[in-house]
N, C-alpha and C positions, 0 to 999 in steps of 0.2 A: 542629539542625534537620537530620533524617534525609531530605530530599528526591530523594535517589539509590536508585531501584531496580535490584539487580542482575540485569546481563543472563547470561542462562544458555543457554550455549551447548547445543543436544540435536542430536545425531546420529540419522538414523533408519533408517538400515540400521544393521543389524549382522550383519558376517558368523558364520553357522553352516553344520554340514556339510549342511543342506536346503537353506538359502538360497544357499551359494554353487552348489552343484549343481542349481540351480531357474536359474541367473543364466546358467551355465556352458550349458546347453539353449537356451536362450530366444539366447543370442549366435551360437551354431551354426545354432542355425533359421532365423533371421528374420534374418544377417548384420546385427548392431548391435554398437557397441559395449560394455565391460564396462560403463562409467560409465549408456549410455543403457536396456539392461538391469537394471540396478539400480534406477534411475530410475520405470520399469515397475511391478517388483517390491514397492516402497515404496508403488506407488499400487493394489498389488493385482490387477496382473495377472501370475500368478505360473505361468504354463505358457506355453511358445511356442500355444498354440491360443487361449486368452485376447488374448497380445497380438496375435497376428494381427488377431482381432476385433476389438480396441481400435482399432489402428491404421488398420483398415479401415475404421470406425466401425457394424461390425456390432452392436457390442453396444447400440446409440442406440436406444434404446425411445421410438416414438411410441404416446402413450396415446389411447382413444377419449375426446373432449372430453364426450362424451354418459354417464361417468362417473361425472363431479364433478356433486354433491348440484345441486340445481338447473337444470340445465344448459337441459334439456329446456324447461323454465318460462319462462326466459329468451331463449329464442328466438322459443316460442309469442309473447312479449308484445313481444317487440320487430317480428317477422312482424303483430301485429295492428296494431304502431302505423305501421307502411309502409303497411301495404293501407288505413287507416282515416285515411292522411294528418295523423297526428296531430302537434302540436309536441315535437319530442322535445330535450331537454337531456341533453349530456351532462356529468354534474360531477367536476372531476378535483381532482390535486393540483398543487401548484405547483414539483415535484421533479422530476426530468429522469425516473423513471419514471411520474409522473403526465404528463407532457405529452408523453409517446412513447405511452399510452395512449390519451388525448385524442384527439391527430392519428390514431392509427390506426382510430379506432373511427369518429371522423369522417368520414376521408377512405372510409372502407366504405360508413357510411350515407349519405354523399352520394352515391358510385356507385349505390346502388342506387335513387336517388330520394328519399331522404326529406326531411322537414323539419325540417333537424338545426341547433342551433348548441350553444356550449359554455360552459361556466358553472367558472370559476376562481375562488375566494374571492381576497383579496387577504391576502399572509401579517399584514402589518401591521395592517389596519384588520379584518379578519374571523378568522383565525387558521384553522389545521388543520381541516378534515373540513366534516360536512355544518352549516349553522346555518338557525335558525329565518326571519331574516329575507332569508335567499339563496331559501327558498321562497316567500315571502311575495313578491317580488319576480317569480321566475317565474311565478308560480300568476297574477297580474297580466298577464304575458304571454301568456295562453293555453295553459301548458304541460299537458301531459296523460300524459307520459314523462319521468320522469330516471331514467338510466343513471349509476350513480357507478362512477367509474374510480380502481382504486389509495385507496379512501378509503369511507365508509360500513358498516364493519361493527361500528361501536357508535353507530351514526345512532339510535337506536333511539324515544328520543321526538320524533325530525325527522322520520322516514319515517310512525310516527304521524299527526302533524301535517300530511301533505304527503296521507295518504289523507282526510281529513278535507277538505281543500280539492279533492278529486278527481285528485288526481293520484298515479298509482304510482311505484314507485319498485324498479328491477330493481340491489340492491348486486353490485359487483365488487370482489374487493377480496385482498387475500392477506395483510394483517398478521393478528396472533392477536385469535383470540375471546373474546369475553366468555361467560360462563354462558348469557344471554339471547340471543339473535339479533334480528333487527331485524324486523319483522312486515310484509315484503316484497312485492311479487311473485313474486319471486326472490335468494335470498343466492347467488352463487356465490364459494363462498371454501375451498381445497383442505383450510385449518386447521377448516375446521367439526368440530364432532368426530362427526358421523352422514358425515359424508363420505367414500367408499373410494376417492379417487383416488388411484393410490399411490404418485403425486409431490406432495409437500404444499410445495416448495419454489420456484415458480413466482416470479416478481415481477409486480407487478401488473398490466403489459404485456403480464407470460405470459397471464394468467387472461385478460385478453381478447385475445389471439391465438389463446388454445382456444376462445373463443366464436364469433372471426370461423371457425373453421375450423370447429366446430359449424354454425353458420347456412349454412356455404359450402358444406359434406358433406350437409346437410338440402336446400338446394336442389338441388344436383347429385342426389340420392336421385330428388325428384321430378320430374327431368327424363329420370329411369331412365337416368342415367348412377352409373359409381361413384363413393360418398362420395369416396374416395382424388383423386379429381381435384381436388377442391375444396378438400381440405387442402393440394392440390401448388400451386393457384393464392395461397392466403393465403400459403406462404411466398414463392412468389414475387416476392410484392405489398409483403409487410407483415415478412419476417423482420428486415428494418434495423434498422427501428426498434426490434422487440421486443429484437434484439440489444442497442444501446444502454441500453434503461431496464434491460433483466437485467442488464450490466455494470455501468452506475449506481448500482444499487441492492446491488452487493454480494452477490448471490446466485450458489451456488454451482456450476461451470461444470461437470454431472452431466445423468445424465440426456439428461431433455428438454432442459433448456437447453444442454446441451452441443451439440445440434442445433441449437437456436434460433441461438447465438451462433456457430454454425459457417458455415453459410450464411448468416446476417445480413454477419458481418464479408464473407464474399465480394459477397455484393450492395453494401456499401458500398463495396470497391474497385473496383469497375465502377458505382458509382451512377449515374443518370438525376435523380433525384431536387436538381431544382434548389437548394434550400435548404440540402440537406445537402451538396453538391459545392461550394456557395459556404462553407458554414462551415468546411469541412476546409481552404479556398482561404485563406481569410481568416484563419485561424490561424495556419497556418502562413508568411502575410506578416506577418501585423499585429506593429507598432511602436508603440510607447506615445507620446504626444507630441503637439501641435495639430496636426500635417499629416497625415490620413488617408496610408494606404498606398497603393501600386499595387497593385490585384489582381486575374490576370486573369479572365479569364471563367470564368462558370461551368461553361459547356458545355467549355472549353478548358483543363482544369487545365496546370499547367507541366509538373509532374512524376508519375508513376504512384507513392505511394509503399503500403507493406505498412501494409495497415489489421492490427491486432492490439489484443487486449483493454485493455493498458495504454495504445496512444493514445486510444481510447476513453476509456477511464478518466481521464486527464490529461490527454486534448487536445481531446476534445470535449465531453465531459458536464460539468466545470464553469463551460466557457462559456454551454449550458443551463441547468443549474442557477445561474446568479447571476440571469439574467432574474427569477424568480420571489424568488429572495433578498435583493435590493436594488430592483427594478422591477416588471414585470408577467411573470408567466408566458407571458401571450397571446401575448407578441414573440412568443417561440421557436415556439410552434404556430404560429402564422403564418408562421414557417420553415419548417414543413415543411411548410405549406398552400398557400402560391403557388406561381401557374405563371408569373410575372416573372422573367426574370433579374434587372434591374435591380434589384426588391423585395427577391429573395433577397438579394443583395450586400449592400446598405444594411442588411438584418436581421442577417447575419453580423457586418458591420463594428460593428453597434449591440453588437452580443452581447459581442464583444472588447472594447469601450470599459467596459460595466458589469462585465464579468469585473476589469477593470482597477481598476476603483471596488473592486470586491468584495476585491479583493488587498490594497489598502492599507486599507480598513477592517479587514478581517480581522486583518494585524497590528496596527494600533491596539491590535482588541480584545485580542489574544494577548497583549500585553506586559503591559497594563492586569491581564490573569488572575492571569497570574505573578505580579504586582506583590503583588498579595491574597493569592496562596496564600503566598507568602515572609512574607507578615504575619499572615497569620490561619489559617492549617492547620496543622490537631495531627499531624505526619507519625506522633506514636509511638504515637496512641491514635486516630485517624481511619481510615477506610477509604474512603470518598465525598468527594471535593471536590465543594460546592455552592456556587457563587458568583453576587453578585446583582449589577445594576448598574441606575441609571436612565434611563445614555444609550446603552447596546448594540443596536444595532441585531437585532431579533430572526430576522434572514435570515441572518445569520453567526454568532450564537453554538453551534450544532450543529457550524460547523466547525470553530471554538475546541475545541470539548470534546474532538472526534477528536484534535487536538493534545496538549491538556492531557493526556488519556489515554494516550497515544502518550507524553509525553515523561515522566510521572510512573508510569507501570504501575498507574494507580488507577483504579476509575467517576468520571465527573465531570459532573456538572450543571449548568448556564449558566442563570440566568434572566435575563431583560431585563423591568424595568416602564416600558420607554419609552414617552411617550403615554400612562401611566396618572396618573401624579402629578396636583394640581388647585394647583400650587405648593409644595403642601409633601406629605412622604409624608401614607399615610393605610391603616392595615390593610387596609381594604376594597379596596387597588388591586391591580388584575390583572398578574401578571406571567407571560409565556408563558417557556417553560423546553425546553431540548434538551439531550438527554444521551447519551454512549456508556459501554455497559461493557467489561470483562475476558471471556475467558472463565471461565465458572464462576459470571460472578452473574447469572440473567438479569434483564434491566433492568424488562421488563413486571412479572414478580410481585415484584420487588422497591417499583415503585411500586403496584400492587397491597394491598401490605401498608401502606403510606401511602395509601391512599384517603380516609379519615377526613382528611388534612390538603390533597387537592388538589380543584381542582375536577371537573378532567377530565383525562385520560390516556390516552395508546396505543401500538404500535410494534412494533418486535422486540424478540428475546431479545441483541443488541447495541445497540440504537439505537432511543430514544423521545422523545416529545415530552409535556409535562405544559402544564396550567394551575395557576395556585398562588396565593391572598391572600397580603399583604404580610404581614401578622397571624399569618399558620400558618406562616409558610415556616421559624422556628426551630425549631419540632416537625418537620417536614418533615426537615430537617438531623438533628435528634435522632434520628426513628423509621429513616430510609436508610441510617443509621450502623449504628441496631442492628441491624435485617436484615443489612446486607454484614458485621458481627460474626461472627452468625451462619454463612453463608457462602462468606464467603471465607478463606482461610487464607493464612499469612502467604509459602508459598511459592507460591500463587497472586498474589500480589500480586507478585514477581520478574518481570522484563521476559523472555519465552522464545522465543529465534529457533530454528527448526527450521531443521535443514540436514539435504537426502535423503544425503548422506554426506560423507565427507573423499576430498578426492584430491590426483594429485600434480601435480608442474609439467606432466607430458608428456601429461597428462589435459585440461588446457585450451588445444584446438586447434579449429580450424575446423570440423574435420570432424566432431566432439563437438557443436558448436554449432549445426552443420547437423540433425543427428540428434535432438538434443531438440527441434529447431522440429516436430518429427513428435507431439510428443503434445500440441500447440495443439489448440484456445483456452485460456490459463492463465486462474487466477481462483479465486478462493474455493473451497476443496475438488479443485481441481487446480491448486497454483500453480504459480508461477515456480519451477523447480528451483535450488536456492540448496545451495551447497557452502562447504565449510571446506577451505582450504590453509593449511599450516603453517609454521613457520620461513621467511618468503623475505625478502629483502632489499630495502628502500626503497633506488632509487637516485637518484632523481628525485624533484623536486615540485615542481609548476607550480600557481600560481594561473592560473584562468581563470571568466569569467563574473563580470566585474565583481569579484572574491573570494567570490562566492558559491560557487564548487565548488572540487574541487581534482584535479588530473589525476598522476596516480602512472605512474613508471614501477617497478616489480616483478622482481625475478630471483630465481633457484634454479636447482642444476642444471645450468650456464652454459646457461641460457635465463631473456631477459625478458620482457616482457608491460606492456603499458598499460592501466592501471585506472582507472576514474573513479570518482570520491566524491563524490557528487552532494548537496548541501546542506551540505556540510560547508567552512564557508568557512576558508580556510588559516589564518586567525589563531584558529580553533578548534583545529586540526589539532596532536595534540599528538606526534606523534614528527619525526624530524629524519631528513635523506637519511645514510645508516648502517645506523639504527635495523634493527631485525627483528621481523618480526612474523608474528601469526596472521589470516587475512583470512577475514573471513566474506562470500558474493559470489555474484552469477548470471554466468551464462557470457553473453557477448554479442556480437554481430556488427555489428561497423564498416563502412561503406563509404563510400568516400571515392575521388572519381574514378575509379568502378568497380571500383575494386580493393576487393576484402573482406577483413577481415582479424578476428582473435580479440580481444578486450576482456573484462576482469572490470569488472563494477558492484559499486562496493563495498557493504557495508549494514553492516557493523561492522567493527571493527582491535583488536585489542589486542598487547601487546608479548608476541614469541614464548615462549610456556610451554617449549618444547625450550630457547631461549637463554637464558630467565633460570634453568632448572633447570641445564643446563651449567654458568652461568655462576657460580654458589652454589656447586657440586661444587668447580669452579675456585677460586674464592674461600678454601674453606674449604685447598684443597690446598697453595695459595702458602703463605698463614701456617703451615700446619705446615714444611712446608720452610723457609720462610724461620725458623721457632724452631728450627731444627737436622735436623729428621726425614729420615729418610733414603725414597731410589726408587731406582728401579731403572729409571727408562725415560728416559735421560737427551736423546733424540731431541728428546722434547717438554719437557724442561725447561729442559738449558741452550743458550743463542741461542747460533746459529754468527756470523761477521763477516756471511754476509749477512743474518742477521737484525737483526743492529746498523745494516744499512747500507739497509735495508727501511725500516727504522721514522725514522728520522733524515731518508729523503726524504718521507717522509709529512709529519713533523714541518717540514722546511724549507718544503715547499711551502705548509701552511696558512698558516705565519708569513708567507711573501711574501702570502698574501692578505687579508694583517693580520687574521691570528686568532693569539692569543697566549695563550687558551684552550680548552681542549677534555675532553669526555667521554671517562671511558676506554675507557665500550661503542660509544662512536661511534669514537673510535678502535679497536680492537679489530675493530669490524665494516669499519673503512678496511684493515685489514691482514686480512681473509679471515674473522676469528671463528672459531667453533667448526668451519669447514668444510676446514680445512686450515691451512695456510702456519703462519703467527705464531698462538698460544691465548693466554689470559688470562694462564698461567704465565709465559713466556719475557715475554710483553709487560711484564709491572711488573718482571723481573728486568733485561731491555733499560732500562728509564728509573732502574732505579736505578743500574746501572752509569754510565748517561750523568752521572747527577748525581755520584756519585761519583769518576768520572775528569775532571768539570766539561766533557764535551762539550757541553754543552747547562746552558741554565740549569733546572733542573726542580726545580717546587714542589707536592706535593699538598696541596688545600686541599677543604674539604667538599665533598659531594656527588657524592662519586667524580669531580672532576676535577681537571687536570693546570692548572696556570701554567705557559707555558715561553716561552725565548727560545732562540735562535738565534746563538751563536758563529761569526762564516765562519772560519777556520782552515785552514791549508793544509799542516801536518800532520797525518798520520794520528796518531790516539789509538792507544796501545797497550795492549792488550787486556787482555796477559796482566800488566799491572802492578794488574787489579781483584782486590781481595781477595773480592771478593761472588762472582764465575767460578770463583776457587782454591778455598771456601769450599764451592761448590757442586759442584763435581769429587769434592773428597773425601767429601762427602754419597752421592753416587752409586753403589750397589752395584756399580753394571757396571764400575765403577774401581777395586772393590777388591780 
């Protein structure tokens, strides 16, 4: 079974006369290092003028929200609801984007005096999207206006049904559109084919944010003030929630999103929102177990921390997401709405607890999924991994699908029939699925190709959801693989890692790490810069985090640096101290006791290409010389007495440590490898002479290993008696 996709390292910056000249100009004009200048060049900022505007955020554009189709209709209909004191419901999704969308719009409308509430369907009971059942329930409560956020673009039948009950619907969404749009009071979605809005990649909360800008801007205009004042007010009050949703939904951090995230992160770093402050502190201090941790007051955070996109994406967003995955998303909304410090802290801790449960369940499902893949999936002919189970929690399968796709380099879809059976499987059982794709295969297009097998589907290019009957699951597997075979090449299935550029050890500095920070905020379309450093030596290996992570000391060119390999358990780490490796990494700043230092965050590692190539050449040359071939560089072939002493001392040290077997690559690395000192050929001849003169017990064994024993003798070995050395000297053309 071939379940290992090749990892392809690709370097984005390729030196050329034009590129190098542009980089020099950027360095000189903006006082930047060549590393930072190349990063900017890679991202399309190719002149000093463009760089200056980017770093000064002058290239960030804020578009008129009324350019978005139906925005004027949406504002007018919501204003009508406010003026007539209609019951308004915000209908949202249960992920982070949905939660922040609901929270933003609710807080805004509540501030305007609206009779507003929110409704988020249960993931387990109702599933994604607007449902007829929910509309019936809202109609009985007297609701006259439903505003969807981060959902609704495919709710054509449901919107018509709501109209029959006297309920208007304003749709705000950012998911891909179908051929037919809902017949709603307004449909606000930049992906509408007829929408002229210039930036299409807003999150759901980004669309809501633009709705707030439009509404507040209109109010300012009606008071005779500039619309820009209203937009600034919205930024001050809601950019934090918009940034969280944008980052969590993996939207590209460019154009308007860059501005939203930049201001949002700054606001989060100085947040006065009780729930958000509590969640930041709870996540920093949370420990699993029966006893609740003591968490400082939400108003009095212990330590001001730097808020980055990564911190939101990996620290805050998963805890918000967990509520909707295995509990109720309303808990996350309440966290953002509460004005009680005590309630905020209680909810924050509860979200941490729920997230811990989510992690346990996620790992359980992942292990089961990997086992199913091993038993069921045909890697030779399959292109899409489709798995199903009756016990998987529907809220977790999307995360596991991401892990499967990352691990195997293939699109994956996990389907759960949890709760669908009646004691035995039936063809009409309904399963909920969640999928992730790879670059090059649009998952929504793939699901559209299989639409005759599905009850419903929707989503984005790389992430989507679906509903399928059990009886049609095999047909679905066949059709989606049929689509994938037509659209995914063998090359696309390889796991591609893009590095901005190759660097030397001298480039991995605190100064460069600080300059790289100028490119923040990072995220999709503006990724954290990645680098390749070749032929470094592993000096030390430490297991940290209860064995879950590995810490390394790496060295090259007489300089050492700390490297963190998160998620790499020490027992799975394939290298040993002394190995030479190529490293794919990010540059990071570590701060400990107010002292900052640069460190590497390892993303991938492989045996050094340079070292391996040089070693192969040396192996061939050793065999040639050993066979009697002549040579003319005695200084790198014929060992000196000092060389013999160095090898002997290394072997004696290892022997005293209880080691009587050593790999020749590790021994070579201990002897300074190909950087100078004793190279492969000398090392091999030294070991051969030791065996010949019985200085040590030396035995070559399979796999490039030596078994050795140290003989502690008082008299020195007479190297002049060595036949091997005499023969070498005779072969050397320099001595003929």
